[in-house]
DRENNUKE-813946 format. One record per residue: residue in three letters; chain; x, y, z of N, C-alpha, C, O in turn. Coordinates in steps of 0.02 Angstrom, whole numbers, plus 50000, padded with zeros to 5 digits. Example, Ala and Ser with C-alpha at 12.3 -4.5 7.8 and 13.67 -1.06 7.14 Angstrom:
<sites>
aa,ch,nu,nv,nw,cau,cav,caw,cu,cv,cw,ou,ov,ow
ALA,A,50660,49716,50390,50615,49775,50390,50660,49835,50390,50712,49834,50423;
SER,A,50642,49888,50354,50684,49947,50357,50645,50002,50394,50670,50057,50402;
</sites>
This chain:
<sites>
aa,ch,nu,nv,nw,cau,cav,caw,cu,cv,cw,ou,ov,ow
MET,A,50032,49935,50005,49997,49990,49993,50051,50051,50007,50035,50102,49975;
ASP,A,50103,50058,50042,50132,50115,50045,50184,50137,50000,50207,50193,49993;
SER,A,50203,50069,49963,50245,50071,49900,50187,50100,49832,50198,50142,49787;
THR,A,50146,50074,49842,50093,50115,49789,50076,50197,49799,50073,50235,49751;
ILE,A,50070,50211,49847,50059,50278,49868,50124,50307,49836,50122,50349,49791;
GLY,A,50182,50282,49861,50250,50311,49859,50253,50324,49763,50267,50379,49740;
ASP,A,50241,50276,49729,50263,50268,49660,50200,50325,49626,50207,50358,49574;
LYS,A,50149,50326,49665,50110,50385,49629,50125,50458,49648,50120,50506,49610;
ARG,A,50144,50459,49715,50185,50529,49719,50246,50543,49681,50264,50601,49670;
LYS,A,50276,50494,49661,50332,50491,49613,50324,50526,49560,50365,50564,49535;
GLN,A,50261,50511,49536,50241,50511,49464,50195,50590,49470,50185,50622,49418;
GLU,A,50175,50608,49520,50149,50672,49524,50203,50717,49521,50197,50766,49484;
ILE,A,50260,50709,49558,50324,50758,49574,50362,50767,49498,50380,50821,49475;
ILE,A,50369,50693,49462,50377,50700,49380,50348,50754,49333,50373,50793,49293;
ALA,A,50272,50736,49357,50236,50772,49318,50243,50856,49313,50242,50885,49259;
TYR,A,50250,50889,49377,50248,50951,49402,50324,50970,49377,50336,51026,49354;
VAL,A,50363,50929,49382,50435,50933,49370,50443,50964,49278,50475,51008,49250;
LEU,A,50402,50919,49259,50394,50932,49180,50349,50979,49154,50356,50997,49096;
LEU,A,50295,51006,49198,50259,51058,49181,50300,51129,49188,50302,51182,49156;
ILE,A,50331,51105,49243,50382,51187,49244,50422,51212,49202,50432,51271,49185;
LEU,A,50455,51140,49177,50516,51152,49125,50479,51160,49062,50508,51194,49020;
THR,A,50413,51133,49046,50381,51168,48997,50360,51237,48990,50365,51267,48937;
THR,A,50335,51265,49051,50318,51324,49071,50389,51372,49044,50386,51422,49010;
ILE,A,50445,51343,49067,50500,51390,49066,50534,51384,48991,50569,51430,48968;
ILE,A,50521,51318,48951,50528,51342,48880,50493,51369,48860,50515,51417,48828;
TRP,A,50427,51362,48862,50388,51400,48831,50402,51487,48837,50401,51525,48788;
GLY,A,50413,51505,48901,50404,51571,48914,50485,51600,48883,50494,51660,48873;
GLY,A,50534,51553,48870,50593,51564,48846,50584,51576,48746,50623,51597,48704;
THR,A,50541,51559,48744,50533,51562,48660,50504,51647,48637,50496,51660,48578;
TRP,A,50491,51695,48685,50463,51757,48656,50529,51783,48659,50561,51787,48606;
PRO,A,50564,51809,48736,50631,51834,48712,50667,51804,48653,50690,51840,48609;
LEU,A,50673,51739,48652,50704,51703,48581,50676,51727,48527,50715,51753,48487;
GLY,A,50613,51727,48513,50586,51746,48443,50607,51812,48427,50643,51821,48378;
ARG,A,50583,51875,48475,50611,51933,48480,50671,51954,48447,50673,51997,48403;
TRP,A,50728,51918,48472,50802,51932,48470,50807,51894,48384,50844,51916,48339;
LEU,A,50769,51847,48378,50776,51807,48318,50766,51858,48249,50802,51866,48200;
VAL,A,50705,51886,48267,50664,51935,48187,50702,52022,48209,50703,52068,48168;
SER,A,50725,52025,48265,50759,52104,48284,50835,52098,48283,50857,52155,48283;
GLU,A,50883,52055,48283,50952,52055,48287,50964,52021,48236,50920,51990,48207;
GLU,A,51037,52022,48212,51068,52002,48154,51099,51936,48181,51145,51939,48222;
VAL,A,51071,51873,48159,51104,51808,48157,51138,51791,48109,51114,51781,48053;
GLY,A,51205,51783,48127,51263,51752,48069,51274,51812,48011,51295,51805,47954;
GLY,A,51256,51860,48038,51271,51917,47980,51214,51945,47946,51223,51988,47904;
ALA,A,51142,51919,47964,51097,51939,47934,51039,51917,47947,51028,51857,47955;
THR,A,50984,51972,47953,50913,51953,47989,50870,51910,47968,50855,51921,47910;
ILE,A,50841,51859,47993,50807,51793,47965,50735,51837,47974,50713,51867,48023;
PRO,A,50707,51826,47904,50636,51852,47907,50588,51800,47932,50596,51739,47921;
PRO,A,50527,51832,47972,50476,51798,48021,50464,51738,47969,50488,51682,47978;
PHE,A,50432,51752,47925,50417,51665,47883,50465,51626,47875,50445,51568,47873;
MET,A,50540,51632,47867,50590,51609,47855,50588,51553,47924,50580,51492,47930;
ILE,A,50598,51608,47968,50609,51568,48035,50560,51513,48060,50575,51462,48089;
ALA,A,50484,51539,48040,50436,51470,48037,50445,51420,48003,50428,51366,48027;
VAL,A,50480,51422,47926,50499,51377,47908,50546,51337,47917,50543,51279,47897;
ILE,A,50606,51366,47954,50660,51327,47986,50641,51268,48040,50652,51208,48045;
ARG,A,50601,51324,48082,50568,51292,48138,50532,51228,48138,50543,51179,48174;
TYR,A,50483,51237,48087,50440,51175,48077,50480,51122,48023,50459,51064,48020;
PHE,A,50522,51136,47993,50564,51079,47961,50601,51034,48016,50595,50973,48012;
LEU,A,50625,51051,48049,50656,51021,48104,50598,50981,48143,50600,50920,48150;
ALA,A,50542,51025,48170,50489,51010,48213,50457,50935,48182,50438,50891,48221;
VAL,A,50455,50927,48107,50407,50878,48074,50455,50823,48066,50440,50766,48048;
ILE,A,50509,50842,48080,50557,50767,48062,50563,50755,48141,50573,50695,48137;
CYS,A,50563,50764,48184,50555,50744,48261,50490,50727,48262,50481,50667,48275;
PHE,A,50449,50753,48254,50364,50726,48253,50349,50655,48216,50308,50611,48230;
PHE,A,50397,50659,48165,50388,50598,48130,50423,50525,48155,50400,50468,48149;
LEU,A,50485,50545,48183,50519,50496,48225,50480,50484,48277,50457,50427,48280;
ILE,A,50463,50534,48334,50428,50496,48373,50350,50456,48364,50332,50412,48403;
LEU,A,50312,50478,48311,50262,50442,48290,50270,50377,48280,50238,50330,48302;
ARG,A,50331,50378,48233,50345,50303,48212,50370,50272,48269,50353,50213,48277;
PHE,A,50411,50301,48315,50436,50253,48379,50369,50229,48429,50359,50175,48457;
LYS,A,50339,50277,48428,50285,50259,48492,50229,50215,48454,50203,50168,48483;
GLU,A,50211,50232,48393,50148,50181,48380,50166,50152,48305,50123,50143,48262;
GLY,A,50230,50140,48299,50265,50106,48243,50225,50108,48161,50240,50071,48114;
THR,A,50186,50148,48161,50158,50163,48091,50135,50232,48086,50115,50261,48136;
LEU,A,50136,50254,48038,50117,50330,48015,50050,50336,47993,50023,50391,48002;
ASN,A,50014,50285,47964,49959,50297,47942,49935,50343,47899,49881,50372,47902;
TRP,A,49982,50348,47856,49978,50402,47794,49900,50380,47762,49865,50422,47735;
GLN,A,49886,50334,47767,49798,50331,47717,49747,50380,47753,49711,50418,47721;
PHE,A,49746,50374,47826,49690,50419,47867,49720,50475,47859,49672,50514,47862;
ALA,A,49777,50514,47848,49802,50565,47836,49767,50597,47762,49726,50642,47756;
LYS,A,49795,50564,47719,49767,50572,47662,49685,50580,47646,49659,50618,47605;
LYS,A,49654,50536,47686,49569,50541,47679,49562,50602,47712,49519,50636,47685;
ASN,A,49592,50633,47766,49558,50690,47814,49615,50760,47791,49618,50811,47825;
TRP,A,49652,50748,47737,49692,50800,47716,49670,50880,47729,49707,50926,47748;
LYS,A,49598,50883,47714,49581,50959,47702,49570,50984,47761,49585,51043,47771;
ILE,A,49543,50944,47813,49549,50973,47881,49616,50986,47922,49621,51034,47961;
LEU,A,49649,50955,47913,49720,50946,47926,49759,51002,47902,49795,51036,47939;
ALA,A,49750,51012,47835,49777,51078,47801,49769,51130,47834,49816,51167,47850;
LEU,A,49682,51146,47855,49655,51195,47879,49682,51205,47948,49687,51265,47961;
MET,A,49702,51165,47995,49729,51165,48060,49789,51184,48053,49812,51225,48092;
GLY,A,49840,51151,47985,49907,51166,47987,49906,51253,47957,49960,51282,47959;
LEU,A,49860,51282,47937,49863,51345,47903,49852,51396,47951,49883,51449,47951;
LEU,A,49790,51374,48008,49799,51407,48074,49838,51409,48133,49851,51462,48162;
SER,A,49860,51347,48154,49914,51335,48197,49984,51351,48158,50021,51388,48190;
VAL,A,50000,51337,48119,50056,51348,48099,50065,51423,48060,50088,51471,48092;
THR,A,50044,51430,47984,50050,51479,47937,50033,51556,47993,50078,51596,48005;
ILE,A,49963,51563,48019,49951,51612,48026,49971,51622,48113,49971,51678,48140;
TYR,A,49982,51576,48139,49993,51574,48226,50080,51610,48218,50103,51658,48250;
GLN,A,50110,51571,48169,50184,51598,48185,50189,51662,48140,50241,51693,48150;
ALA,A,50151,51687,48098,50151,51750,48058,50148,51802,48109,50191,51844,48123;
GLY,A,50086,51792,48135,50069,51843,48199,50110,51841,48248,50127,51896,48267;
TYR,A,50137,51788,48282,50194,51790,48324,50255,51820,48326,50280,51854,48370;
LEU,A,50279,51801,48263,50346,51839,48253,50337,51898,48221,50368,51943,48249;
ILE,A,50302,51918,48169,50274,51973,48158,50269,52028,48221,50305,52078,48229;
GLY,A,50229,52011,48252,50207,52041,48317,50268,52056,48361,50284,52112,48380;
GLU,A,50299,52001,48374,50367,52004,48407,50395,52075,48389,50403,52118,48431;
LEU,A,50411,52083,48302,50461,52121,48301,50439,52190,48291,50477,52233,48270;
LEU,A,50350,52207,48313,50337,52273,48318,50340,52281,48394,50366,52333,48415;
THR,A,50312,52229,48445,50304,52245,48529,50348,52217,48554,50391,52190,48519;
SER,A,50352,52216,48624,50398,52204,48676,50381,52121,48692,50322,52102,48698;
ALA,A,50433,52079,48698,50414,52013,48724,50368,52014,48771,50314,51990,48758;
SER,A,50377,52040,48831,50325,52033,48889,50255,52048,48859,50207,52010,48864;
ASP,A,50256,52108,48825,50165,52123,48790,50154,52054,48756,50102,52027,48774;
ALA,A,50189,52021,48713,50172,51972,48668,50144,51920,48705,50090,51893,48691;
SER,A,50188,51900,48762,50171,51838,48811,50100,51862,48839,50055,51821,48840;
ILE,A,50093,51902,48852,50033,51924,48896,49970,51916,48841,49919,51883,48850;
MET,A,49987,51953,48786,49924,51951,48738,49909,51882,48719,49851,51865,48728;
VAL,A,49955,51834,48693,49944,51768,48683,49893,51719,48732,49860,51669,48719;
ALA,A,49902,51753,48786,49866,51716,48830,49789,51715,48844,49755,51688,48887;
THR,A,49775,51760,48787,49707,51768,48775,49678,51707,48744,49616,51700,48743;
ASN,A,49726,51654,48712,49706,51608,48687,49659,51559,48705,49629,51524,48665;
ALA,A,49653,51555,48777,49620,51509,48816,49541,51551,48815,49488,51520,48824;
VAL,A,49545,51611,48805,49475,51650,48812,49438,51627,48750,49383,51599,48748;
TRP,A,49483,51645,48692,49456,51626,48634,49433,51560,48611,49397,51550,48563;
VAL,A,49460,51510,48655,49447,51437,48645,49371,51438,48674,49322,51415,48646;
VAL,A,49373,51463,48725,49295,51462,48777,49241,51487,48737,49188,51457,48732;
ILE,A,49253,51538,48711,49204,51572,48665,49197,51541,48603,49141,51527,48584;
ILE,A,49248,51528,48568,49224,51494,48498,49205,51402,48492,49180,51372,48444;
SER,A,49226,51376,48558,49199,51310,48568,49136,51298,48588,49103,51248,48578;
SER,A,49115,51368,48629,49051,51387,48660,49004,51377,48598,48960,51335,48591;
SER,A,49023,51422,48561,48973,51429,48495,48997,51380,48433,48959,51385,48385;
PHE,A,49030,51353,48427,49031,51291,48366,49016,51216,48394,48983,51173,48365;
LEU,A,49045,51210,48455,49028,51130,48475,48979,51113,48531,48970,51139,48586;
LYS,A,48954,51070,48505,48874,51036,48548,48913,51027,48602,48889,51062,48646;
THR,A,48964,50995,48624,48997,50964,48690,49014,51043,48744,49018,51057,48804;
GLU,A,49018,51069,48696,49021,51130,48756,48977,51190,48760,48965,51216,48706;
ARG,A,48948,51220,48820,48910,51273,48828,48944,51330,48857,48991,51326,48896;
PHE,A,48915,51389,48833,48944,51460,48865,48913,51471,48930,48873,51518,48929;
ALA,A,48923,51432,49004,48893,51457,49051,48927,51528,49081,48980,51557,49069;
TRP,A,48868,51545,49129,48891,51604,49162,48952,51617,49189,48979,51673,49189;
GLY,A,48983,51551,49219,49043,51550,49244,49105,51575,49206,49151,51613,49221;
LYS,A,49085,51523,49130,49138,51557,49079,49143,51619,49057,49193,51648,49037;
MET,A,49092,51639,49060,49079,51718,49034,49110,51771,49076,49144,51818,49055;
VAL,A,49092,51755,49145,49128,51803,49190,49205,51788,49198,49242,51833,49218;
GLY,A,49229,51730,49185,49291,51707,49182,49326,51748,49135,49372,51785,49152;
SER,A,49305,51743,49073,49318,51768,48997,49329,51838,49019,49388,51856,49022;
LEU,A,49280,51882,49035,49291,51954,49051,49343,51977,49100,49382,52025,49096;
LEU,A,49337,51932,49146,49405,51940,49212,49458,51942,49156,49491,51990,49137;
ALA,A,49460,51883,49135,49542,51891,49097,49552,51944,49033,49605,51970,49017;
PHE,A,49507,51949,49010,49515,52016,48956,49526,52082,48982,49564,52124,48957;
SER,A,49485,52091,49039,49499,52147,49086,49565,52148,49100,49596,52200,49088;
ALA,A,49604,52080,49133,49671,52101,49156,49714,52092,49104,49769,52115,49120;
VAL,A,49712,52063,49034,49750,52104,48994,49742,52169,48958,49777,52189,48910;
VAL,A,49698,52196,48983,49677,52272,48971,49731,52306,49015,49780,52340,48999;
ILE,A,49708,52287,49072,49737,52334,49114,49825,52313,49126,49866,52356,49144;
VAL,A,49840,52254,49113,49915,52244,49102,49951,52279,49057,49999,52313,49076;
VAL,A,49931,52273,48981,49947,52295,48925,49951,52386,48938,49998,52424,48926;
GLY,A,49883,52401,48967,49864,52463,48963,49922,52504,49007,49936,52563,48995;
PHE,A,49951,52470,49053,50000,52505,49096,50057,52477,49102,50087,52470,49155;
SER,A,50077,52459,49045,50147,52432,49013,50192,52465,49021,50180,52525,49013;
PRO,A,50264,52445,49041,50319,52519,49039,50341,52528,48970,50381,52574,48963;
ASN,A,50320,52486,48905,50355,52475,48859,50300,52528,48793,50289,52523,48733;
VAL,A,50282,52572,48841,50244,52635,48798,50286,52653,48737,50255,52656,48684;
ASN,A,50356,52667,48737,50401,52704,48704,50409,52645,48644,50445,52665,48599;
VAL,A,50387,52589,48636,50413,52542,48579,50361,52558,48516,50300,52569,48519;
LYS,A,50408,52556,48457,50361,52594,48403,50316,52533,48378,50328,52473,48388;
ASN,A,50273,52555,48351,50218,52519,48312,50206,52470,48373,50212,52413,48350;
ARG,A,50194,52468,48429,50188,52424,48484,50110,52409,48477,50097,52350,48491;
ILE,A,50059,52444,48461,49996,52446,48463,49980,52384,48423,49951,52335,48447;
LEU,A,50002,52389,48359,50005,52354,48296,50053,52292,48308,50039,52247,48268;
GLY,A,50086,52283,48335,50122,52224,48354,50087,52174,48409,50100,52114,48409;
ASP,A,50037,52208,48460,49991,52196,48497,49943,52145,48478,49933,52089,48501;
ILE,A,49908,52188,48416,49845,52154,48389,49869,52101,48329,49830,52061,48304;
MET,A,49938,52107,48309,49957,52044,48271,49966,51990,48319,49954,51935,48295;
ILE,A,49983,51990,48380,49987,51943,48414,49921,51893,48442,49911,51833,48445;
LEU,A,49875,51969,48462,49821,51945,48465,49769,51893,48425,49729,51852,48447;
LEU,A,49790,51913,48344,49774,51896,48292,49779,51819,48292,49736,51778,48278;
ALA,A,49858,51809,48318,49903,51744,48323,49872,51705,48369,49878,51647,48350;
ALA,A,49831,51710,48437,49804,51687,48476,49728,51666,48461,49700,51616,48484;
LEU,A,49701,51714,48419,49630,51691,48392,49651,51630,48345,49625,51575,48354;
GLY,A,49695,51639,48299,49700,51577,48256,49727,51517,48296,49707,51460,48283;
TYR,A,49762,51526,48333,49791,51461,48367,49717,51426,48405,49707,51366,48395;
ALA,A,49664,51467,48448,49612,51453,48474,49567,51422,48421,49535,51372,48438;
THR,A,49559,51448,48351,49519,51419,48325,49550,51345,48289,49517,51302,48261;
TYR,A,49606,51346,48298,49635,51261,48284,49631,51225,48344,49630,51163,48345;
THR,A,49627,51264,48398,49610,51216,48456,49546,51171,48463,49544,51115,48488;
VAL,A,49472,51222,48423,49416,51190,48429,49414,51151,48377,49387,51096,48385;
ILE,A,49440,51165,48319,49429,51121,48273,49457,51049,48278,49426,50998,48260;
SER,A,49536,51053,48311,49546,50992,48307,49523,50942,48375,49544,50885,48387;
ARG,A,49471,50983,48417,49429,50931,48466,49372,50921,48407,49361,50861,48400;
PHE,A,49342,50952,48375,49293,50939,48320,49323,50877,48304,49297,50825,48323;
PHE,A,49378,50878,48271,49411,50820,48223,49405,50761,48272,49384,50707,48249;
LEU,A,49426,50766,48347,49442,50705,48392,49369,50678,48403,49359,50618,48411;
ASN,A,49317,50727,48402,49237,50704,48416,49222,50668,48359,49204,50609,48365;
LYS,A,49226,50700,48295,49200,50662,48245,49227,50581,48223,49193,50534,48202;
THR,A,49306,50582,48236,49334,50513,48232,49294,50460,48278,49275,50404,48258;
ARG,A,49286,50487,48345,49258,50453,48393,49196,50423,48392,49180,50372,48423;
GLU,A,49162,50457,48352,49083,50441,48329,49091,50376,48295,49048,50333,48306;
ASN,A,49145,50360,48251,49164,50314,48227,49216,50262,48239,49267,50254,48205;
PRO,A,49198,50228,48289,49269,50178,48340,49307,50123,48278,49365,50104,48286;
GLU,A,49263,50102,48214,49292,50080,48186,49354,50091,48154,49395,50052,48131;
PHE,A,49353,50170,48159,49407,50196,48104,49478,50198,48151,49484,50165,48204;
TYR,A,49514,50227,48133,49592,50235,48167,49574,50303,48204,49554,50354,48177;
GLN,A,49587,50290,48273,49566,50338,48322,49646,50385,48329,49689,50370,48370;
PRO,A,49649,50433,48290,49722,50482,48298,49733,50513,48363,49694,50554,48387;
SER,A,49798,50489,48395,49813,50513,48447,49843,50586,48448,49833,50613,48394;
SER,A,49879,50628,48496,49887,50682,48503,49946,50704,48447,49950,50754,48411;
ILE,A,49991,50646,48457,50043,50671,48426,50039,50647,48356,50078,50676,48318;
TRP,A,50005,50606,48331,49990,50607,48247,49952,50657,48248,49969,50692,48200;
ILE,A,49904,50685,48278,49871,50741,48247,49922,50812,48234,49918,50856,48192;
MET,A,49972,50800,48292,50034,50863,48295,50082,50854,48229,50104,50900,48194;
THR,A,50094,50773,48219,50144,50772,48165,50128,50812,48089,50161,50854,48059;
TYR,A,50053,50772,48072,50019,50806,48016,50001,50866,48002,50011,50899,47951;
VAL,A,49965,50882,48062,49978,50981,48055,50034,51002,48037,50047,51027,47982;
SER,A,50074,50995,48084,50146,51036,48064,50163,51005,48003,50178,51051,47965;
LEU,A,50169,50947,47970,50186,50939,47900,50147,50992,47865,50177,51043,47848;
PHE,A,50069,50985,47849,50033,51037,47820,50048,51091,47828,50058,51124,47777;
GLY,A,50055,51124,47887,50084,51205,47893,50138,51217,47884,50157,51276,47881;
PHE,A,50192,51153,47873,50256,51188,47846,50240,51168,47776,50284,51195,47743;
VAL,A,50204,51139,47741,50204,51147,47672,50164,51210,47645,50175,51240,47592;
ILE,A,50121,51221,47689,50085,51305,47674,50126,51347,47682,50125,51387,47636;
THR,A,50168,51359,47724,50212,51425,47736,50277,51425,47698,50306,51479,47687;
THR,A,50304,51362,47676,50365,51365,47645,50354,51407,47582,50390,51456,47577;
PRO,A,50312,51397,47537,50308,51447,47475,50299,51524,47491,50323,51571,47459;
ILE,A,50256,51528,47554,50241,51596,47582,50309,51636,47590,50328,51690,47569;
ALA,A,50338,51585,47630,50416,51627,47658,50448,51637,47592,50473,51693,47591;
LEU,A,50456,51604,47535,50486,51592,47487,50485,51660,47431,50529,51687,47399;
ILE,A,50401,51675,47438,50384,51735,47401,50417,51796,47431,50448,51837,47398;
PHE,A,50406,51800,47508,50425,51863,47537,50509,51862,47547,50545,51912,47555;
SER,A,50530,51794,47546,50608,51799,47540,50637,51749,47492,50655,51693,47509;
PRO,A,50642,51778,47421,50668,51735,47372,50739,51720,47365,50762,51680,47324;
GLU,A,50778,51761,47416,50856,51757,47412,50857,51670,47444,50893,51625,47421;
PHE,A,50823,51664,47484,50831,51588,47507,50832,51526,47448,50851,51468,47448;
LEU,A,50807,51562,47406,50803,51499,47341,50884,51491,47303,50903,51443,47269;
ILE,A,50917,51542,47317,50995,51530,47300,51024,51481,47362,51021,51498,47421;
PRO,A,51049,51422,47339,51067,51395,47389,51135,51423,47408,51147,51412,47467;
THR,A,51173,51449,47383,51244,51477,47416,51220,51508,47472,51263,51509,47516;
THR,A,51128,51556,47500,51127,51569,47554,51132,51547,47617,51137,51581,47668;
TYR,A,51129,51467,47611,51132,51418,47675,51204,51417,47676,51223,51386,47726;
LEU,A,51252,51439,47641,51324,51416,47639,51366,51465,47677,51415,51451,47711;
THR,A,51334,51541,47665,51370,51614,47686,51344,51641,47754,51366,51694,47776;
</sites>
């Protein structure tokens, strides 16, 4: 009995440590993102869309390796059958989110950006309550959403970063990024609910969804990045 309780306690501690580590890493992406889009790296400034392409090129490789290791199969056929909704989720969570996040970082402060993106949870509540049958917009959720928005307005309104040029436009871009990601979150929930209604079909895991959403997002974002940064079409660009 004591051994079981001890094992459960260890699992809880590990879970909390991982959550704290995730929060630290996530928090570090904001100043890092601003540094990448506003400072010279290797003698040249990397355009926002190209940062997203490089980031997801590496992420897609890692996701496919993890998916193959964990599930033993990639389930290409299921992805092919559902490519439209996966492409939509990729557009929202990769292209739109990364564009809003990185361009917003270029215009506003990292602290403002991290606060504005926190509205993602509020957008999820509002959108899911409007479009998902499994979610209802209760009074408690409404009050919580209003308080969250009020807190964002107060914190950003009294931010010491008032001298940052184009700060308001940057905050709006981050807000749009949060809205795009919230929409993706709701659509992914709809997709999961739809597949669970047909238990005879393949039931996608979270890692499967992330893998193919990232792949489609990468495919959509890459040509856009090359349109804005055609110099990256030249092979010597990667060697200098």
